[in-house]
Biopython code that builds the backbone (N, CA, C, O; Angstrom):
import numpy as np
from Bio.PDB.StructureBuilder import StructureBuilder

atoms = [
    (1, "MET", "N", (119.085, 85.757, 94.747)),
    (1, "MET", "CA", (119.140, 86.783, 95.755)),
    (1, "MET", "C", (117.815, 87.536, 95.744)),
    (1, "MET", "O", (117.253, 87.805, 94.683)),
    (2, "LEU", "N", (117.324, 87.872, 96.927)),
    (2, "LEU", "CA", (116.074, 88.611, 97.055)),
    (2, "LEU", "C", (116.352, 90.087, 97.290)),
    (2, "LEU", "O", (117.290, 90.451, 97.999)),
    (3, "VAL", "N", (115.531, 90.924, 96.689)),
    (3, "VAL", "CA", (115.605, 92.366, 96.876)),
    (3, "VAL", "C", (114.241, 92.818, 97.373)),
    (3, "VAL", "O", (113.215, 92.492, 96.777)),
    (4, "LEU", "N", (114.235, 93.563, 98.458)),
    (4, "LEU", "CA", (113.010, 94.114, 99.013)),
    (4, "LEU", "C", (113.146, 95.620, 99.068)),
    (4, "LEU", "O", (114.139, 96.148, 99.570)),
    (5, "ILE", "N", (112.142, 96.310, 98.549)),
    (5, "ILE", "CA", (112.107, 97.768, 98.624)),
    (5, "ILE", "C", (110.840, 98.143, 99.384)),
    (5, "ILE", "O", (109.727, 97.813, 98.973)),
    (6, "VAL", "N", (111.033, 98.834, 100.490)),
    (6, "VAL", "CA", (109.928, 99.261, 101.342)),
    (6, "VAL", "C", (109.926, 100.782, 101.369)),
    (6, "VAL", "O", (110.970, 101.397, 101.588)),
    (7, "THR", "N", (108.762, 101.399, 101.149)),
    (7, "THR", "CA", (108.648, 102.851, 101.232)),
    (7, "THR", "C", (107.487, 103.216, 102.150)),
    (7, "THR", "O", (106.508, 102.478, 102.262)),
    (8, "PHE", "N", (107.614, 104.363, 102.801)),
    (8, "PHE", "CA", (106.594, 104.801, 103.747)),
    (8, "PHE", "C", (106.728, 106.299, 103.996)),
    (8, "PHE", "O", (107.762, 106.905, 103.715)),
    (9, "THR", "N", (105.659, 106.877, 104.529)),
    (9, "THR", "CA", (105.626, 108.294, 104.875)),
    (9, "THR", "C", (105.496, 108.416, 106.380)),
    (9, "THR", "O", (104.751, 107.669, 107.014)),
    (10, "ILE", "N", (106.228, 109.365, 106.949)),
    (10, "ILE", "CA", (106.267, 109.600, 108.383)),
    (10, "ILE", "C", (105.366, 110.792, 108.730)),
    (10, "ILE", "O", (105.224, 111.727, 107.943)),
    (11, "LYS", "N", (104.774, 110.739, 109.899)),
    (11, "LYS", "CA", (103.940, 111.843, 110.387)),
    (11, "LYS", "C", (104.780, 113.123, 110.478)),
    (11, "LYS", "O", (105.973, 113.058, 110.776)),
    (12, "PRO", "N", (104.169, 114.275, 110.224)),
    (12, "PRO", "CA", (104.912, 115.540, 110.312)),
    (12, "PRO", "C", (105.589, 115.704, 111.679)),
    (12, "PRO", "O", (105.001, 115.419, 112.722)),
    (13, "GLY", "N", (106.826, 116.165, 111.640)),
    (13, "GLY", "CA", (107.585, 116.396, 112.864)),
    (13, "GLY", "C", (108.319, 115.181, 113.397)),
    (13, "GLY", "O", (109.001, 115.278, 114.417)),
    (14, "SER", "N", (108.197, 114.033, 112.731)),
    (14, "SER", "CA", (108.828, 112.792, 113.197)),
    (14, "SER", "C", (110.083, 112.423, 112.417)),
    (14, "SER", "O", (110.635, 111.339, 112.610)),
    (15, "GLU", "N", (110.528, 113.292, 111.558)),
    (15, "GLU", "CA", (111.647, 112.965, 110.670)),
    (15, "GLU", "C", (112.929, 112.609, 111.414)),
    (15, "GLU", "O", (113.577, 111.619, 111.076)),
    (16, "LYS", "N", (113.304, 113.387, 112.411)),
    (16, "LYS", "CA", (114.552, 113.111, 113.134)),
    (16, "LYS", "C", (114.477, 111.797, 113.890)),
    (16, "LYS", "O", (115.452, 111.046, 113.932)),
    (17, "GLN", "N", (113.340, 111.517, 114.482)),
    (17, "GLN", "CA", (113.163, 110.252, 115.202)),
    (17, "GLN", "C", (113.244, 109.072, 114.231)),
    (17, "GLN", "O", (113.857, 108.049, 114.538)),
    (18, "ALA", "N", (112.624, 109.221, 113.060)),
    (18, "ALA", "CA", (112.668, 108.165, 112.045)),
    (18, "ALA", "C", (114.106, 107.916, 111.591)),
    (18, "ALA", "O", (114.525, 106.765, 111.467)),
    (19, "LEU", "N", (114.850, 108.968, 111.346)),
    (19, "LEU", "CA", (116.250, 108.817, 110.930)),
    (19, "LEU", "C", (117.064, 108.055, 111.972)),
    (19, "LEU", "O", (117.868, 107.191, 111.623)),
    (20, "ALA", "N", (116.860, 108.369, 113.238)),
    (20, "ALA", "CA", (117.605, 107.685, 114.307)),
    (20, "ALA", "C", (117.265, 106.194, 114.337)),
    (20, "ALA", "O", (118.163, 105.361, 114.452)),
    (21, "LEU", "N", (115.989, 105.853, 114.236)),
    (21, "LEU", "CA", (115.577, 104.449, 114.230)),
    (21, "LEU", "C", (116.140, 103.714, 113.015)),
    (21, "LEU", "O", (116.601, 102.578, 113.127)),
    (22, "MET", "N", (116.099, 104.364, 111.866)),
    (22, "MET", "CA", (116.595, 103.744, 110.632)),
    (22, "MET", "C", (118.095, 103.503, 110.691)),
    (22, "MET", "O", (118.574, 102.465, 110.234)),
    (23, "ARG", "N", (118.828, 104.433, 111.241)),
    (23, "ARG", "CA", (120.286, 104.254, 111.357)),
    (23, "ARG", "C", (120.621, 103.077, 112.270)),
    (23, "ARG", "O", (121.564, 102.331, 112.007)),
    (24, "LYS", "N", (119.850, 102.913, 113.340)),
    (24, "LYS", "CA", (120.059, 101.758, 114.226)),
    (24, "LYS", "C", (119.752, 100.456, 113.488)),
    (24, "LYS", "O", (120.462, 99.464, 113.649)),
    (25, "MET", "N", (118.688, 100.463, 112.677)),
    (25, "MET", "CA", (118.355, 99.267, 111.900)),
    (25, "MET", "C", (119.464, 98.933, 110.917)),
    (25, "MET", "O", (119.832, 97.767, 110.772)),
    (26, "GLU", "N", (119.997, 99.934, 110.244)),
    (26, "GLU", "CA", (121.111, 99.700, 109.321)),
    (26, "GLU", "C", (122.286, 99.051, 110.055)),
    (26, "GLU", "O", (122.860, 98.071, 109.581)),
    (27, "GLU", "N", (122.629, 99.602, 111.200)),
    (27, "GLU", "CA", (123.770, 99.107, 111.968)),
    (27, "GLU", "C", (123.600, 97.632, 112.332)),
    (27, "GLU", "O", (124.525, 96.839, 112.160)),
    (28, "HIS", "N", (122.434, 97.269, 112.827)),
    (28, "HIS", "CA", (122.184, 95.874, 113.224)),
    (28, "HIS", "C", (122.077, 94.954, 112.010)),
    (28, "HIS", "O", (122.717, 93.904, 111.960)),
    (29, "THR", "N", (121.273, 95.351, 111.044)),
    (29, "THR", "CA", (120.939, 94.461, 109.931)),
    (29, "THR", "C", (122.144, 94.163, 109.058)),
    (29, "THR", "O", (122.277, 93.044, 108.562)),
    (30, "ARG", "N", (123.008, 95.117, 108.861)),
    (30, "ARG", "CA", (124.185, 94.894, 108.016)),
    (30, "ARG", "C", (125.119, 93.825, 108.572)),
    (30, "ARG", "O", (125.986, 93.326, 107.854)),
    (31, "GLN", "N", (124.950, 93.473, 109.839)),
    (31, "GLN", "CA", (125.778, 92.439, 110.459)),
    (31, "GLN", "C", (125.140, 91.054, 110.387)),
    (31, "GLN", "O", (125.764, 90.070, 110.784)),
    (32, "GLU", "N", (123.923, 90.961, 109.895)),
    (32, "GLU", "CA", (123.225, 89.679, 109.834)),
    (32, "GLU", "C", (123.826, 88.768, 108.755)),
    (32, "GLU", "O", (124.173, 89.233, 107.669)),
    (33, "PRO", "N", (123.946, 87.476, 109.058)),
    (33, "PRO", "CA", (124.348, 86.532, 108.013)),
    (33, "PRO", "C", (123.292, 86.530, 106.899)),
    (33, "PRO", "O", (122.092, 86.518, 107.177)),
    (34, "GLY", "N", (123.729, 86.541, 105.680)),
    (34, "GLY", "CA", (122.800, 86.506, 104.559)),
    (34, "GLY", "C", (122.291, 87.854, 104.103)),
    (34, "GLY", "O", (121.571, 87.935, 103.108)),
    (35, "CYS", "N", (122.648, 88.919, 104.810)),
    (35, "CYS", "CA", (122.271, 90.272, 104.382)),
    (35, "CYS", "C", (123.381, 90.826, 103.495)),
    (35, "CYS", "O", (124.526, 90.951, 103.930)),
    (36, "ARG", "N", (123.043, 91.152, 102.268)),
    (36, "ARG", "CA", (124.034, 91.696, 101.326)),
    (36, "ARG", "C", (124.051, 93.219, 101.317)),
    (36, "ARG", "O", (125.090, 93.840, 101.094)),
    (37, "ASN", "N", (122.872, 93.818, 101.567)),
    (37, "ASN", "CA", (122.760, 95.271, 101.543)),
    (37, "ASN", "C", (121.530, 95.663, 102.342)),
    (37, "ASN", "O", (120.487, 95.017, 102.246)),
    (38, "TYR", "N", (121.652, 96.707, 103.119)),
    (38, "TYR", "CA", (120.515, 97.240, 103.866)),
    (38, "TYR", "C", (120.737, 98.741, 103.961)),
    (38, "TYR", "O", (121.537, 99.208, 104.772)),
    (39, "THR", "N", (120.032, 99.486, 103.136)),
    (39, "THR", "CA", (120.249, 100.921, 103.022)),
    (39, "THR", "C", (118.943, 101.668, 103.195)),
    (39, "THR", "O", (117.984, 101.438, 102.459)),
    (40, "GLY", "N", (118.909, 102.557, 104.163)),
    (40, "GLY", "CA", (117.770, 103.442, 104.335)),
    (40, "GLY", "C", (117.913, 104.645, 103.429)),
    (40, "GLY", "O", (119.024, 105.045, 103.081)),
    (41, "PHE", "N", (116.778, 105.222, 103.046)),
    (41, "PHE", "CA", (116.822, 106.427, 102.212)),
    (41, "PHE", "C", (115.676, 107.363, 102.551)),
    (41, "PHE", "O", (114.653, 106.954, 103.099)),
    (42, "GLN", "N", (115.876, 108.647, 102.206)),
    (42, "GLN", "CA", (114.890, 109.706, 102.435)),
    (42, "GLN", "C", (114.736, 110.496, 101.149)),
    (42, "GLN", "O", (115.726, 110.800, 100.483)),
    (43, "SER", "N", (113.511, 110.827, 100.796)),
    (43, "SER", "CA", (113.231, 111.561, 99.570)),
    (43, "SER", "C", (113.814, 112.965, 99.618)),
    (43, "SER", "O", (113.732, 113.645, 100.641)),
    (44, "LYS", "N", (114.394, 113.388, 98.522)),
    (44, "LYS", "CA", (114.861, 114.769, 98.379)),
    (44, "LYS", "C", (113.696, 115.712, 98.122)),
    (44, "LYS", "O", (113.784, 116.909, 98.397)),
    (45, "GLU", "N", (112.605, 115.169, 97.595)),
    (45, "GLU", "CA", (111.450, 115.989, 97.242)),
    (45, "GLU", "C", (110.457, 116.145, 98.396)),
    (45, "GLU", "O", (109.802, 117.181, 98.507)),
    (46, "ASP", "N", (110.339, 115.138, 99.249)),
    (46, "ASP", "CA", (109.435, 115.173, 100.394)),
    (46, "ASP", "C", (110.154, 114.543, 101.572)),
    (46, "ASP", "O", (110.249, 113.318, 101.640)),
    (47, "PRO", "N", (110.661, 115.339, 102.500)),
    (47, "PRO", "CA", (111.465, 114.812, 103.600)),
    (47, "PRO", "C", (110.710, 113.889, 104.554)),
    (47, "PRO", "O", (111.311, 113.327, 105.469)),
    (48, "ARG", "N", (109.419, 113.728, 104.358)),
    (48, "ARG", "CA", (108.636, 112.799, 105.182)),
    (48, "ARG", "C", (108.561, 111.410, 104.557)),
    (48, "ARG", "O", (108.030, 110.485, 105.172)),
    (49, "GLN", "N", (109.083, 111.255, 103.349)),
    (49, "GLN", "CA", (109.064, 109.954, 102.677)),
    (49, "GLN", "C", (110.414, 109.260, 102.858)),
    (49, "GLN", "O", (111.473, 109.821, 102.580)),
    (50, "PHE", "N", (110.331, 108.020, 103.335)),
    (50, "PHE", "CA", (111.514, 107.224, 103.633)),
    (50, "PHE", "C", (111.370, 105.838, 103.031)),
    (50, "PHE", "O", (110.314, 105.478, 102.512)),
    (51, "GLY", "N", (112.446, 105.067, 103.107)),
    (51, "GLY", "CA", (112.374, 103.687, 102.671)),
    (51, "GLY", "C", (113.643, 102.932, 102.988)),
    (51, "GLY", "O", (114.630, 103.489, 103.469)),
    (52, "PHE", "N", (113.581, 101.633, 102.701)),
    (52, "PHE", "CA", (114.737, 100.752, 102.838)),
    (52, "PHE", "C", (114.916, 99.975, 101.544)),
    (52, "PHE", "O", (113.947, 99.520, 100.936)),
    (53, "TYR", "N", (116.175, 99.833, 101.131)),
    (53, "TYR", "CA", (116.562, 98.948, 100.035)),
    (53, "TYR", "C", (117.308, 97.805, 100.691)),
    (53, "TYR", "O", (118.324, 98.018, 101.353)),
    (54, "GLU", "N", (116.802, 96.577, 100.508)),
    (54, "GLU", "CA", (117.351, 95.422, 101.206)),
    (54, "GLU", "C", (117.700, 94.316, 100.217)),
    (54, "GLU", "O", (116.960, 94.084, 99.260)),
    (55, "GLN", "N", (118.817, 93.634, 100.439)),
    (55, "GLN", "CA", (119.214, 92.467, 99.642)),
    (55, "GLN", "C", (119.591, 91.339, 100.586)),
    (55, "GLN", "O", (120.357, 91.527, 101.532)),
    (56, "TYR", "N", (119.038, 90.158, 100.311)),
    (56, "TYR", "CA", (119.305, 88.978, 101.123)),
    (56, "TYR", "C", (119.684, 87.819, 100.222)),
    (56, "TYR", "O", (119.256, 87.750, 99.069)),
    (57, "ASP", "N", (120.486, 86.909, 100.749)),
    (57, "ASP", "CA", (120.884, 85.718, 99.999)),
    (57, "ASP", "C", (119.677, 84.875, 99.616)),
    (57, "ASP", "O", (119.609, 84.333, 98.513)),
    (58, "ASP", "N", (118.717, 84.770, 100.548)),
    (58, "ASP", "CA", (117.567, 83.890, 100.319)),
    (58, "ASP", "C", (116.440, 84.232, 101.291)),
    (58, "ASP", "O", (116.558, 85.143, 102.110)),
    (59, "GLN", "N", (115.356, 83.485, 101.180)),
    (59, "GLN", "CA", (114.195, 83.718, 102.031)),
    (59, "GLN", "C", (114.519, 83.469, 103.502)),
    (59, "GLN", "O", (114.006, 84.167, 104.377)),
    (60, "ALA", "N", (115.353, 82.494, 103.773)),
    (60, "ALA", "CA", (115.720, 82.199, 105.164)),
    (60, "ALA", "C", (116.419, 83.396, 105.820)),
    (60, "ALA", "O", (116.160, 83.702, 106.984)),
    (61, "ALA", "N", (117.293, 84.064, 105.085)),
    (61, "ALA", "CA", (117.983, 85.242, 105.616)),
    (61, "ALA", "C", (116.986, 86.378, 105.862)),
    (61, "ALA", "O", (117.092, 87.087, 106.863)),
    (62, "MET", "N", (116.030, 86.553, 104.964)),
    (62, "MET", "CA", (115.012, 87.585, 105.139)),
    (62, "MET", "C", (114.130, 87.264, 106.350)),
    (62, "MET", "O", (113.794, 88.155, 107.130)),
    (63, "ASP", "N", (113.761, 86.000, 106.503)),
    (63, "ASP", "CA", (112.943, 85.587, 107.649)),
    (63, "ASP", "C", (113.692, 85.794, 108.962)),
    (63, "ASP", "O", (113.101, 86.224, 109.952)),
    (64, "ALA", "N", (114.979, 85.492, 108.976)),
    (64, "ALA", "CA", (115.791, 85.702, 110.178)),
    (64, "ALA", "C", (115.852, 87.183, 110.530)),
    (64, "ALA", "O", (115.827, 87.546, 111.706)),
    (65, "HIS", "N", (115.932, 88.030, 109.523)),
    (65, "HIS", "CA", (115.942, 89.477, 109.746)),
    (65, "HIS", "C", (114.659, 89.908, 110.459)),
    (65, "HIS", "O", (114.706, 90.651, 111.440)),
    (66, "ARG", "N", (113.541, 89.448, 109.969)),
    (66, "ARG", "CA", (112.254, 89.828, 110.567)),
    (66, "ARG", "C", (112.072, 89.261, 111.970)),
    (66, "ARG", "O", (111.317, 89.818, 112.767)),
    (67, "ALA", "N", (112.750, 88.167, 112.277)),
    (67, "ALA", "CA", (112.634, 87.542, 113.594)),
    (67, "ALA", "C", (113.613, 88.119, 114.617)),
    (67, "ALA", "O", (113.535, 87.785, 115.799)),
    (68, "ALA", "N", (114.522, 88.971, 114.182)),
    (68, "ALA", "CA", (115.522, 89.544, 115.085)),
    (68, "ALA", "C", (114.834, 90.417, 116.141)),
    (68, "ALA", "O", (113.873, 91.118, 115.822)),
    (69, "PRO", "N", (115.306, 90.387, 117.385)),
    (69, "PRO", "CA", (114.655, 91.160, 118.450)),
    (69, "PRO", "C", (114.649, 92.663, 118.190)),
    (69, "PRO", "O", (113.699, 93.346, 118.573)),
    (70, "TYR", "N", (115.670, 93.180, 117.559)),
    (70, "TYR", "CA", (115.705, 94.618, 117.276)),
    (70, "TYR", "C", (114.707, 95.018, 116.195)),
    (70, "TYR", "O", (114.325, 96.185, 116.119)),
    (71, "PHE", "N", (114.272, 94.068, 115.351)),
    (71, "PHE", "CA", (113.247, 94.378, 114.343)),
    (71, "PHE", "C", (111.965, 94.807, 115.041)),
    (71, "PHE", "O", (111.368, 95.822, 114.681)),
    (72, "GLU", "N", (111.545, 94.047, 116.026)),
    (72, "GLU", "CA", (110.319, 94.397, 116.755)),
    (72, "GLU", "C", (110.477, 95.743, 117.457)),
    (72, "GLU", "O", (109.583, 96.588, 117.411)),
    (73, "GLU", "N", (111.615, 95.929, 118.101)),
    (73, "GLU", "CA", (111.859, 97.175, 118.835)),
    (73, "GLU", "C", (111.892, 98.397, 117.914)),
    (73, "GLU", "O", (111.214, 99.391, 118.171)),
    (74, "LEU", "N", (112.681, 98.318, 116.845)),
    (74, "LEU", "CA", (112.917, 99.493, 116.010)),
    (74, "LEU", "C", (111.896, 99.686, 114.889)),
    (74, "LEU", "O", (111.605, 100.820, 114.508)),
    (75, "ILE", "N", (111.354, 98.599, 114.363)),
    (75, "ILE", "CA", (110.386, 98.715, 113.269)),
    (75, "ILE", "C", (108.956, 98.642, 113.807)),
    (75, "ILE", "O", (108.209, 99.618, 113.728)),
    (76, "THR", "N", (108.581, 97.492, 114.348)),
    (76, "THR", "CA", (107.200, 97.288, 114.786)),
    (76, "THR", "C", (106.778, 98.293, 115.865)),
    (76, "THR", "O", (105.706, 98.892, 115.773)),
    (77, "ASN", "N", (107.611, 98.473, 116.869)),
    (77, "ASN", "CA", (107.269, 99.380, 117.973)),
    (77, "ASN", "C", (107.883, 100.764, 117.813)),
    (77, "ASN", "O", (107.713, 101.615, 118.685)),
    (78, "GLY", "N", (108.587, 101.002, 116.723)),
    (78, "GLY", "CA", (109.229, 102.295, 116.486)),
    (78, "GLY", "C", (108.708, 102.970, 115.234)),
    (78, "GLY", "O", (107.804, 103.803, 115.293)),
    (79, "LEU", "N", (109.289, 102.601, 114.095)),
    (79, "LEU", "CA", (108.938, 103.261, 112.834)),
    (79, "LEU", "C", (107.463, 103.139, 112.461)),
    (79, "LEU", "O", (106.861, 104.104, 111.991)),
    (80, "VAL", "N", (106.884, 101.970, 112.666)),
    (80, "VAL", "CA", (105.483, 101.772, 112.279)),
    (80, "VAL", "C", (104.586, 102.769, 113.003)),
    (80, "VAL", "O", (103.613, 103.257, 112.428)),
    (81, "LYS", "N", (104.898, 103.070, 114.236)),
    (81, "LYS", "CA", (104.087, 104.021, 115.009)),
    (81, "LYS", "C", (104.272, 105.462, 114.529)),
    (81, "LYS", "O", (103.441, 106.321, 114.822)),
    (82, "LEU", "N", (105.339, 105.730, 113.804)),
    (82, "LEU", "CA", (105.574, 107.070, 113.254)),
    (82, "LEU", "C", (104.987, 107.239, 111.859)),
    (82, "LEU", "O", (104.934, 108.352, 111.335)),
    (83, "MET", "N", (104.550, 106.147, 111.261)),
    (83, "MET", "CA", (104.078, 106.185, 109.878)),
    (83, "MET", "C", (102.696, 106.806, 109.754)),
    (83, "MET", "O", (101.844, 106.694, 110.635)),
    (84, "GLU", "N", (102.519, 107.462, 108.622)),
    (84, "GLU", "CA", (101.233, 108.030, 108.258)),
    (84, "GLU", "C", (100.775, 107.313, 106.995)),
    (84, "GLU", "O", (101.443, 107.376, 105.963)),
    (85, "GLY", "N", (99.653, 106.641, 107.077)),
    (85, "GLY", "CA", (99.187, 105.870, 105.926)),
    (85, "GLY", "C", (99.883, 104.525, 105.865)),
    (85, "GLY", "O", (100.561, 104.114, 106.807)),
    (86, "SER", "N", (99.707, 103.852, 104.751)),
    (86, "SER", "CA", (100.263, 102.510, 104.612)),
    (86, "SER", "C", (101.660, 102.557, 104.000)),
    (86, "SER", "O", (102.068, 103.558, 103.412)),
    (87, "ARG", "N", (102.372, 101.462, 104.151)),
    (87, "ARG", "CA", (103.691, 101.354, 103.530)),
    (87, "ARG", "C", (103.573, 100.428, 102.327)),
    (87, "ARG", "O", (102.651, 99.617, 102.238)),
    (88, "THR", "N", (104.505, 100.561, 101.418)),
    (88, "THR", "CA", (104.530, 99.660, 100.267)),
    (88, "THR", "C", (105.732, 98.737, 100.413)),
    (88, "THR", "O", (106.803, 99.152, 100.854)),
    (89, "ARG", "N", (105.537, 97.490, 100.038)),
    (89, "ARG", "CA", (106.601, 96.481, 100.050)),
    (89, "ARG", "C", (106.613, 95.834, 98.678)),
    (89, "ARG", "O", (105.588, 95.330, 98.217)),
    (90, "ARG", "N", (107.768, 95.843, 98.021)),
    (90, "ARG", "CA", (107.913, 95.188, 96.724)),
    (90, "ARG", "C", (109.092, 94.241, 96.792)),
    (90, "ARG", "O", (110.211, 94.634, 97.121)),
    (91, "LEU", "N", (108.821, 92.986, 96.474)),
    (91, "LEU", "CA", (109.842, 91.943, 96.536)),
    (91, "LEU", "C", (110.272, 91.573, 95.123)),
    (91, "LEU", "O", (109.432, 91.344, 94.253)),
    (92, "PHE", "N", (111.566, 91.516, 94.899)),
    (92, "PHE", "CA", (112.149, 91.218, 93.596)),
    (92, "PHE", "C", (113.184, 90.101, 93.731)),
    (92, "PHE", "O", (113.606, 89.766, 94.838)),
    (93, "HIS", "N", (113.582, 89.537, 92.608)),
    (93, "HIS", "CA", (114.776, 88.698, 92.570)),
    (93, "HIS", "C", (115.738, 89.381, 91.599)),
    (93, "HIS", "O", (115.315, 90.144, 90.732)),
    (94, "THR", "N", (117.013, 89.106, 91.747)),
    (94, "THR", "CA", (117.996, 89.740, 90.877)),
    (94, "THR", "C", (117.925, 89.146, 89.470)),
    (94, "THR", "O", (117.424, 88.037, 89.283)),
    (95, "LEU", "N", (118.420, 89.874, 88.503)),
    (95, "LEU", "CA", (118.347, 89.448, 87.106)),
    (95, "LEU", "C", (119.124, 88.162, 86.832)),
    (95, "LEU", "O", (118.785, 87.407, 85.921)),
    (96, "GLU", "N", (120.150, 87.922, 87.614)),
    (96, "GLU", "CA", (120.932, 86.687, 87.406)),
    (96, "GLU", "C", (120.087, 85.456, 87.695)),
    (96, "GLU", "O", (120.458, 84.352, 87.298)),
    (97, "GLU", "N", (118.959, 85.623, 88.379)),
    (97, "GLU", "CA", (118.067, 84.496, 88.667)),
    (97, "GLU", "C", (116.915, 84.409, 87.666)),
    (97, "GLU", "O", (116.119, 83.471, 87.719)),
    (98, "ALA", "N", (116.822, 85.369, 86.763)),
    (98, "ALA", "CA", (115.719, 85.392, 85.797)),
    (98, "ALA", "C", (115.936, 84.392, 84.677)),
    (98, "ALA", "O", (115.102, 84.281, 83.778)),
]
sb = StructureBuilder()
sb.init_structure("model")
sb.init_model(0)
sb.init_chain("A")
sb.init_seg("    ")
for serial, (resi, resn, name, xyz) in enumerate(atoms, 1):
    if name == "N":
        sb.init_residue(resn, " ", resi, " ")
    sb.init_atom(name, np.array(xyz, "f"), 0.0, 1.0, " ", f" {name:<3s}", serial, name[0])
structure = sb.get_structure()
């Protein structure tokens, strides 16, 4: 199983818009075949810092997620435009595969 953790910072004043986009992504992505978990989060210490915790059965499921039409709409043309600075992406496998 693959685990992806993505973190990013949003431009000041964009927090509510980011939350709305993230909630839509959660709604769509959780219905994808091969998606085990898709959870957005916001920092308690800095409300401009957000991220996603994602779990997929395999690389094919992750690739299908990125190819979904709502990914382009909500992430590429939505959240990315609200971001300030770069985002971090860390890919892991679960311990049962170690």
